[in-house]
C-alpha positions as CSV (number, residue, x, y, z in Angstrom):
1,M,87.9,-64.6,50.3
2,Y,85.7,-62.0,52.1
3,A,84.3,-64.6,54.5
4,S,87.8,-65.6,55.4
5,L,88.9,-62.0,56.0
6,R,85.8,-61.4,58.1
7,E,86.4,-64.5,60.2
8,R,90.0,-63.5,60.8
9,W,88.9,-60.0,61.7
10,N,86.3,-61.4,64.1
11,R,88.8,-63.7,65.7
12,A,91.2,-60.8,66.2
13,A,88.4,-58.7,67.7
14,A,87.5,-61.6,70.1
15,V,91.1,-61.7,71.3
16,A,91.2,-58.0,71.8
17,A,87.9,-58.1,73.7
18,A,89.2,-61.0,75.9
19,T,92.5,-59.2,76.7
20,T,91.0,-55.8,77.5
21,P,88.4,-56.5,80.3
22,H,86.3,-53.9,81.9
23,A,88.5,-54.1,85.0
24,L,91.5,-52.8,82.9
25,L,89.5,-50.3,81.0
26,A,87.9,-48.8,84.1
27,L,91.2,-48.6,85.9
28,T,92.9,-47.0,83.0
29,A,90.1,-44.5,82.5
30,R,90.1,-43.6,86.2
31,M,93.8,-43.0,86.4
32,A,94.1,-41.1,83.1
33,I,91.3,-38.6,83.7
34,A,92.3,-38.3,87.4
35,A,95.8,-37.3,86.4
36,I,94.6,-34.6,84.1
37,F,92.3,-32.9,86.7
38,L,94.7,-33.4,89.6
39,Q,97.6,-31.8,87.7
40,S,95.4,-28.9,86.9
41,G,94.3,-28.6,90.5
42,R,97.9,-28.6,91.7
43,T,98.7,-25.6,89.5
44,K,96.0,-23.6,91.4
45,V,97.5,-24.1,94.9
46,S,100.7,-24.0,96.9
47,G,101.4,-26.4,99.7
48,L,98.5,-28.7,100.5
49,L,95.5,-26.5,99.4
50,T,96.4,-22.8,99.6
51,I,94.9,-21.0,96.6
52,T,97.6,-18.9,94.9
53,D,97.2,-15.3,94.0
54,G,97.7,-16.3,90.4
55,T,94.7,-18.6,90.6
56,Y,92.5,-15.7,91.8
57,Q,93.8,-13.6,89.0
58,L,93.1,-16.3,86.5
59,F,89.5,-16.6,87.6
60,R,89.1,-12.8,87.6
61,D,90.7,-12.1,84.2
62,E,90.5,-15.2,82.0
63,Y,87.9,-17.6,83.2
64,R,85.2,-15.1,84.3
65,L,82.5,-17.6,85.1
66,P,78.9,-16.2,85.2
67,L,77.0,-16.2,88.5
68,L,80.1,-17.0,90.7
69,P,82.5,-14.5,92.2
70,P,86.0,-15.3,91.0
71,E,87.2,-16.0,94.6
72,L,84.5,-18.6,95.2
73,A,85.0,-20.2,91.7
74,A,88.8,-20.5,92.4
75,H,88.2,-22.3,95.6
76,L,85.5,-24.6,94.2
77,S,87.6,-25.5,91.2
78,A,90.8,-26.1,93.1
79,Y,89.1,-28.3,95.7
80,A,87.1,-30.2,93.1
81,E,90.2,-30.9,91.1
82,H,91.7,-32.5,94.1
83,L,88.8,-34.3,95.7
84,F,87.2,-35.9,92.6
85,P,90.4,-37.2,91.1
86,L,91.3,-38.7,94.5
87,L,88.0,-40.5,94.5
88,L,88.6,-41.8,91.0
89,I,92.1,-43.1,91.9
90,L,90.5,-45.0,94.8
91,G,87.6,-46.1,92.8
92,L,85.3,-44.7,95.5
93,F,81.9,-43.1,94.5
94,T,83.3,-43.4,91.0
95,R,80.1,-42.6,89.1
96,G,79.4,-39.5,91.2
97,A,83.0,-38.2,90.9
98,A,83.0,-38.8,87.2
99,M,79.6,-37.0,86.9
100,A,81.1,-34.0,88.8
101,L,84.1,-33.8,86.6
102,L,81.9,-34.2,83.5
103,G,79.9,-31.2,84.8
104,M,83.1,-29.3,85.3
105,T,84.2,-30.2,81.8
106,L,80.9,-28.9,80.4
107,V,81.3,-25.6,82.3
108,I,84.8,-25.2,81.0
109,E,83.7,-25.9,77.4
110,V,80.7,-23.6,77.5
111,F,82.0,-20.6,79.5
112,V,85.8,-20.7,79.4
113,Y,87.3,-22.4,76.3
114,P,84.5,-23.1,73.8
115,D,87.0,-23.7,71.0
116,A,88.8,-26.5,73.0
117,W,86.0,-29.0,72.3
118,P,88.4,-31.7,71.0
119,T,90.2,-31.7,74.3
120,H,87.0,-31.6,76.3
121,L,85.6,-34.4,74.3
122,S,88.7,-36.5,75.0
123,W,88.0,-35.9,78.7
124,A,84.3,-36.6,78.4
125,A,84.9,-40.0,76.8
126,P,86.5,-41.7,79.9
127,L,84.2,-39.8,82.2
128,L,81.1,-41.1,80.4
129,Y,82.5,-44.6,80.4
130,L,82.9,-44.4,84.2
131,V,79.5,-42.9,84.7
132,G,78.0,-45.7,82.6
133,R,80.0,-48.7,83.7
134,G,81.4,-47.7,87.2
135,G,84.8,-48.1,88.7
136,G,85.2,-51.7,87.9
137,P,86.3,-54.8,89.9
138,W,89.6,-53.1,90.9
139,S,87.9,-50.3,92.9
140,L,86.7,-49.6,96.4
141,D,83.2,-49.3,95.0
142,R,83.3,-53.0,94.3
143,V,84.9,-53.9,97.7
144,L,82.1,-51.8,99.5
145,K,79.4,-53.2,97.1
146,L,78.6,-49.6,95.9
147,D,78.3,-50.5,92.2
């Protein structure tokens, strides 16, 4: 009985593995995490990339990163939250973009919202996948042979 159950489980696992290839996993990871950071970046700007007064205020009063003036941190954050998601969407320099966003996630976790570790862990998972496995076959990295 247990052998039969194990065999059925293993067959189901093989079907799941065959129907969720790296190409699909990488594309989904790229789009999902890019959406999160891009949406956050869009809240920090008006127009194309004009930092809002509210963003400066947020970095002065709530985020308060050590070692960086709030005005510089606001610019770096807003630009990073636009550039790196765009690279992920394109699948261009995927590993580097994912590493940059992973670093940003670490800074947010350590210095800004340390109690939000479940959220940050859910961001880290697809980012670590992309760092480790790359952008996948459906990426500009593959077209340009950058993997």
